[in-house]
VMD Tcl script that builds the backbone (N, CA, C; Angstrom):
set m [mol new atoms 207]
animate dup $m
set s [atomselect $m all]
$s set {name element resname resid chain x y z} {
  {N N UNK 1 A 34.259 24.477 139.790}
  {CA C UNK 1 A 34.941 25.069 138.486}
  {C C UNK 1 A 36.116 25.628 138.888}
  {N N UNK 2 A 37.187 24.894 138.361}
  {CA C UNK 2 A 37.982 25.492 138.438}
  {C C UNK 2 A 38.660 26.891 138.291}
  {N N UNK 3 A 39.649 27.578 139.512}
  {CA C UNK 3 A 40.051 29.280 138.747}
  {C C UNK 3 A 40.803 28.728 137.674}
  {N N UNK 4 A 41.260 30.131 137.132}
  {CA C UNK 4 A 41.539 30.546 135.930}
  {C C UNK 4 A 43.031 30.997 135.903}
  {N N UNK 5 A 42.955 31.959 137.275}
  {CA C UNK 5 A 43.823 32.421 137.951}
  {C C UNK 5 A 45.297 31.953 138.409}
  {N N UNK 6 A 46.523 32.615 137.777}
  {CA C UNK 6 A 47.947 31.969 138.613}
  {C C UNK 6 A 47.745 31.933 140.385}
  {N N UNK 7 A 47.832 31.192 140.823}
  {CA C UNK 7 A 48.358 31.242 142.083}
  {C C UNK 7 A 49.416 31.785 142.755}
  {N N UNK 8 A 49.259 32.718 143.761}
  {CA C UNK 8 A 50.636 33.757 143.825}
  {C C UNK 8 A 51.601 32.392 144.543}
  {N N UNK 9 A 52.964 32.824 145.187}
  {CA C UNK 9 A 53.451 32.005 145.983}
  {C C UNK 9 A 52.921 31.929 147.350}
  {N N UNK 10 A 52.553 32.804 147.957}
  {CA C UNK 10 A 51.917 32.726 148.976}
  {C C UNK 10 A 50.851 32.276 149.292}
  {N N UNK 11 A 49.785 32.137 148.570}
  {CA C UNK 11 A 49.056 31.493 148.239}
  {C C UNK 11 A 49.272 29.716 148.385}
  {N N UNK 12 A 49.889 29.240 147.428}
  {CA C UNK 12 A 50.952 28.098 147.363}
  {C C UNK 12 A 51.053 27.359 148.619}
  {N N UNK 13 A 51.932 28.316 149.466}
  {CA C UNK 13 A 52.474 27.595 150.533}
  {C C UNK 13 A 51.665 27.627 151.774}
  {N N UNK 14 A 50.544 28.524 151.647}
  {CA C UNK 14 A 49.803 28.386 153.057}
  {C C UNK 14 A 48.953 27.434 152.330}
  {N N UNK 15 A 48.269 27.323 151.333}
  {CA C UNK 15 A 47.689 26.152 151.318}
  {C C UNK 15 A 48.316 24.609 151.193}
  {N N UNK 16 A 49.998 24.373 151.218}
  {CA C UNK 16 A 50.262 23.500 151.505}
  {C C UNK 16 A 50.454 23.014 153.130}
  {N N UNK 17 A 50.623 24.515 153.523}
  {CA C UNK 17 A 50.681 24.194 154.619}
  {C C UNK 17 A 49.219 23.725 155.498}
  {N N UNK 18 A 48.549 24.378 154.781}
  {CA C UNK 18 A 46.953 24.040 155.670}
  {C C UNK 18 A 46.990 22.470 155.312}
  {N N UNK 19 A 47.125 22.252 154.211}
  {CA C UNK 19 A 46.962 20.108 153.876}
  {C C UNK 19 A 47.895 19.481 154.750}
  {N N UNK 20 A 49.176 19.850 155.296}
  {CA C UNK 20 A 50.286 19.477 156.219}
  {C C UNK 20 A 49.403 19.365 157.428}
  {N N UNK 21 A 49.023 20.553 158.131}
  {CA C UNK 21 A 48.281 20.891 158.613}
  {C C UNK 21 A 46.996 19.347 159.318}
  {N N UNK 22 A 46.559 19.430 158.105}
  {CA C UNK 22 A 45.418 18.272 158.392}
  {C C UNK 22 A 45.441 17.112 157.987}
  {N N UNK 23 A 47.002 16.741 157.797}
  {CA C UNK 23 A 47.470 15.680 157.206}
  {C C UNK 23 A 47.951 15.082 158.904}
  {N N UNK 24 A 48.792 16.092 159.548}
  {CA C UNK 24 A 49.189 15.962 161.118}
  {C C UNK 24 A 48.532 15.622 161.768}
  {N N UNK 25 A 47.136 16.511 161.661}
  {CA C UNK 25 A 46.419 16.449 163.187}
  {C C UNK 25 A 45.114 15.503 162.891}
  {N N UNK 26 A 45.770 14.335 162.229}
  {CA C UNK 26 A 44.747 13.421 161.643}
  {C C UNK 26 A 43.060 13.643 160.912}
  {N N UNK 27 A 43.197 15.421 160.736}
  {CA C UNK 27 A 41.709 15.515 160.323}
  {C C UNK 27 A 41.238 15.188 159.064}
  {N N UNK 28 A 42.374 14.812 158.089}
  {CA C UNK 28 A 42.140 14.672 156.953}
  {C C UNK 28 A 41.560 12.933 156.312}
  {N N UNK 29 A 40.293 12.954 155.731}
  {CA C UNK 29 A 40.082 11.370 155.416}
  {C C UNK 29 A 40.812 10.670 154.595}
  {N N UNK 30 A 40.763 9.357 154.545}
  {CA C UNK 30 A 41.295 8.866 153.824}
  {C C UNK 30 A 40.986 8.708 152.706}
  {N N UNK 31 A 39.829 9.229 151.956}
  {CA C UNK 31 A 39.517 8.927 150.990}
  {C C UNK 31 A 39.978 10.308 149.905}
  {N N UNK 32 A 40.480 11.602 150.384}
  {CA C UNK 32 A 41.226 12.721 150.143}
  {C C UNK 32 A 42.546 12.325 149.959}
  {N N UNK 33 A 42.732 11.658 150.741}
  {CA C UNK 33 A 44.642 11.544 151.056}
  {C C UNK 33 A 45.416 11.668 149.501}
  {N N UNK 34 A 44.826 11.081 148.345}
  {CA C UNK 34 A 45.527 11.043 147.001}
  {C C UNK 34 A 45.291 11.983 146.562}
  {N N UNK 35 A 44.582 12.804 146.505}
  {CA C UNK 35 A 43.761 14.206 146.366}
  {C C UNK 35 A 44.670 15.037 146.611}
  {N N UNK 36 A 44.940 15.125 148.122}
  {CA C UNK 36 A 45.324 16.157 148.793}
  {C C UNK 36 A 46.973 16.259 148.484}
  {N N UNK 37 A 47.649 14.910 148.272}
  {CA C UNK 37 A 48.961 14.354 148.181}
  {C C UNK 37 A 49.277 15.099 146.542}
  {N N UNK 38 A 48.615 15.086 145.878}
  {CA C UNK 38 A 48.250 15.243 144.358}
  {C C UNK 38 A 48.371 17.149 144.391}
  {N N UNK 39 A 47.284 17.645 145.253}
  {CA C UNK 39 A 47.603 18.869 145.364}
  {C C UNK 39 A 48.195 19.838 145.719}
  {N N UNK 40 A 49.317 18.998 147.061}
  {CA C UNK 40 A 50.487 19.767 147.713}
  {C C UNK 40 A 51.363 19.462 146.357}
  {N N UNK 41 A 51.574 18.575 146.070}
  {CA C UNK 41 A 52.646 18.430 144.794}
  {C C UNK 41 A 52.316 19.292 143.688}
  {N N UNK 42 A 51.463 19.509 143.323}
  {CA C UNK 42 A 51.218 20.669 142.233}
  {C C UNK 42 A 51.677 22.211 142.877}
  {N N UNK 43 A 51.154 22.281 144.354}
  {CA C UNK 43 A 51.641 23.499 144.577}
  {C C UNK 43 A 52.736 23.839 145.095}
  {N N UNK 44 A 53.516 22.979 145.262}
  {CA C UNK 44 A 55.134 22.483 145.527}
  {C C UNK 44 A 55.785 23.335 144.008}
  {N N UNK 45 A 55.533 22.496 143.100}
  {CA C UNK 45 A 56.086 22.384 142.065}
  {C C UNK 45 A 55.477 24.206 141.388}
  {N N UNK 46 A 54.714 24.711 141.597}
  {CA C UNK 46 A 54.535 26.038 141.379}
  {C C UNK 46 A 55.004 27.203 141.983}
  {N N UNK 47 A 55.256 26.910 143.187}
  {CA C UNK 47 A 55.822 27.823 144.358}
  {C C UNK 47 A 57.747 27.823 143.856}
  {N N UNK 48 A 57.887 26.446 143.336}
  {CA C UNK 48 A 59.447 26.187 143.013}
  {C C UNK 48 A 59.878 27.311 141.916}
  {N N UNK 49 A 58.557 27.298 140.252}
  {CA C UNK 49 A 58.804 27.568 139.628}
  {C C UNK 49 A 58.779 29.354 139.827}
  {N N UNK 50 A 58.067 29.699 140.596}
  {CA C UNK 50 A 58.141 31.046 140.826}
  {C C UNK 50 A 59.066 31.535 141.590}
  {N N UNK 51 A 59.665 30.639 142.254}
  {CA C UNK 51 A 61.234 30.874 143.153}
  {C C UNK 51 A 62.371 30.982 141.872}
  {N N UNK 52 A 62.327 30.101 141.180}
  {CA C UNK 52 A 63.473 30.128 139.773}
  {C C UNK 52 A 62.945 31.462 138.921}
  {N N UNK 53 A 62.273 31.767 139.025}
  {CA C UNK 53 A 61.576 32.686 137.580}
  {C C UNK 53 A 62.144 34.191 138.684}
  {N N UNK 54 A 62.053 34.090 139.575}
  {CA C UNK 54 A 62.468 35.470 140.281}
  {C C UNK 54 A 63.822 35.516 140.359}
  {N N UNK 55 A 64.650 34.517 140.548}
  {CA C UNK 55 A 66.070 34.599 140.549}
  {C C UNK 55 A 66.483 34.688 139.583}
  {N N UNK 56 A 65.965 33.989 138.559}
  {CA C UNK 56 A 66.303 34.713 137.088}
  {C C UNK 56 A 66.105 35.655 137.150}
  {N N UNK 57 A 64.952 36.231 137.092}
  {CA C UNK 57 A 64.737 37.694 137.156}
  {C C UNK 57 A 66.071 38.803 137.681}
  {N N UNK 58 A 66.359 38.370 138.926}
  {CA C UNK 58 A 67.169 39.038 139.697}
  {C C UNK 58 A 68.674 38.628 139.120}
  {N N UNK 59 A 69.010 38.092 138.616}
  {CA C UNK 59 A 69.954 37.715 138.658}
  {C C UNK 59 A 70.154 38.623 137.094}
  {N N UNK 60 A 69.358 38.528 136.234}
  {CA C UNK 60 A 69.500 39.012 134.845}
  {C C UNK 60 A 69.238 40.730 135.253}
  {N N UNK 61 A 68.838 41.611 136.228}
  {CA C UNK 61 A 69.030 42.486 136.726}
  {C C UNK 61 A 70.589 42.948 137.306}
  {N N UNK 62 A 71.060 41.972 137.988}
  {CA C UNK 62 A 72.574 41.718 138.259}
  {C C UNK 62 A 73.462 42.165 137.649}
  {N N UNK 63 A 73.409 41.247 136.462}
  {CA C UNK 63 A 74.077 41.081 135.333}
  {C C UNK 63 A 74.340 42.507 134.643}
  {N N UNK 64 A 73.239 43.016 134.581}
  {CA C UNK 64 A 72.871 44.218 133.565}
  {C C UNK 64 A 73.830 45.262 134.519}
  {N N UNK 65 A 73.984 45.578 136.124}
  {CA C UNK 65 A 74.544 46.366 136.607}
  {C C UNK 65 A 76.123 46.612 136.058}
  {N N UNK 66 A 76.627 47.622 135.802}
  {CA C UNK 66 A 78.431 48.022 135.444}
  {C C UNK 66 A 78.638 47.752 136.835}
  {N N UNK 67 A 80.082 46.720 136.296}
  {CA C UNK 67 A 80.922 46.601 137.522}
  {C C UNK 67 A 81.649 47.727 138.327}
  {N N UNK 68 A 81.332 47.925 139.631}
  {CA C UNK 68 A 82.380 49.072 140.182}
  {C C UNK 68 A 83.736 48.741 140.348}
  {N N UNK 69 A 84.505 49.798 140.008}
  {CA C UNK 69 A 85.872 49.368 140.143}
  {C C UNK 69 A 86.220 50.393 141.520}
}
mol reanalyze $m
mol bondsrecalc $m
mol representation Tube
mol addrep $m
Protein backbone atom coordinates (compact mmCIF):
# COMPACT_ATOMS: atom_id res chain seq x y z
CA UNK A 1 0.00 0.00 0.00
CA UNK A 2 1.35 3.44 -0.93
CA UNK A 3 2.08 5.99 1.73
CA UNK A 4 -0.13 9.07 1.84
CA UNK A 5 2.33 11.33 3.62
CA UNK A 6 4.50 13.80 1.78
CA UNK A 7 8.15 12.80 1.61
CA UNK A 8 10.67 15.21 3.10
CA UNK A 9 13.49 16.73 1.08
CA UNK A 10 16.11 14.74 2.98
CA UNK A 11 14.18 11.49 2.52
CA UNK A 12 13.85 12.14 -1.22
CA UNK A 13 17.56 12.84 -1.63
CA UNK A 14 18.52 9.79 0.44
CA UNK A 15 16.30 7.54 -1.67
CA UNK A 16 17.69 8.97 -4.92
CA UNK A 17 21.21 8.34 -3.63
CA UNK A 18 20.24 4.77 -2.74
CA UNK A 19 18.80 4.20 -6.22
CA UNK A 20 21.91 5.66 -7.86
CA UNK A 21 24.16 3.49 -5.70
CA UNK A 22 22.28 0.33 -6.67
CA UNK A 23 22.49 1.29 -10.34
CA UNK A 24 26.17 2.15 -10.05
CA UNK A 25 27.28 -0.98 -8.23
CA UNK A 26 25.37 -3.36 -10.48
CA UNK A 27 22.96 -4.65 -7.83
CA UNK A 28 19.89 -3.31 -9.64
CA UNK A 29 18.14 -5.97 -11.62
CA UNK A 30 17.23 -5.12 -15.19
CA UNK A 31 13.54 -5.83 -14.59
CA UNK A 32 13.29 -3.00 -12.06
CA UNK A 33 15.44 -0.48 -13.97
CA UNK A 34 12.48 1.36 -15.49
CA UNK A 35 10.62 1.42 -12.17
CA UNK A 36 13.68 2.74 -10.29
CA UNK A 37 14.32 5.38 -12.94
CA UNK A 38 10.70 6.55 -12.72
CA UNK A 39 10.87 6.67 -8.91
CA UNK A 40 14.13 8.65 -9.00
CA UNK A 41 12.56 11.13 -11.44
CA UNK A 42 9.55 11.58 -9.13
CA UNK A 43 11.81 12.08 -6.11
CA UNK A 44 13.95 14.65 -7.91
CA UNK A 45 10.82 16.57 -8.95
CA UNK A 46 9.56 16.53 -5.35
CA UNK A 47 12.93 17.76 -4.04
CA UNK A 48 13.03 20.57 -6.61
CA UNK A 49 9.50 21.63 -5.69
CA UNK A 50 10.47 21.79 -2.01
CA UNK A 51 13.53 23.89 -2.85
CA UNK A 52 11.42 26.29 -4.94
CA UNK A 53 8.85 26.57 -2.14
CA UNK A 54 11.54 27.30 0.44
CA UNK A 55 13.15 29.87 -1.85
CA UNK A 56 9.80 31.61 -2.41
CA UNK A 57 9.08 31.67 1.33
CA UNK A 58 12.51 33.10 2.13
CA UNK A 59 12.18 35.74 -0.58
CA UNK A 60 8.74 36.70 0.75
CA UNK A 61 10.17 37.10 4.24
CA UNK A 62 13.04 39.18 2.96
CA UNK A 63 10.67 41.37 0.96
CA UNK A 64 8.70 42.08 4.14
CA UNK A 65 11.77 43.40 5.94
CA UNK A 66 12.14 47.18 5.98
CA UNK A 67 15.13 48.49 4.06
CA UNK A 68 18.01 49.54 6.27
CA UNK A 69 19.32 53.00 5.56
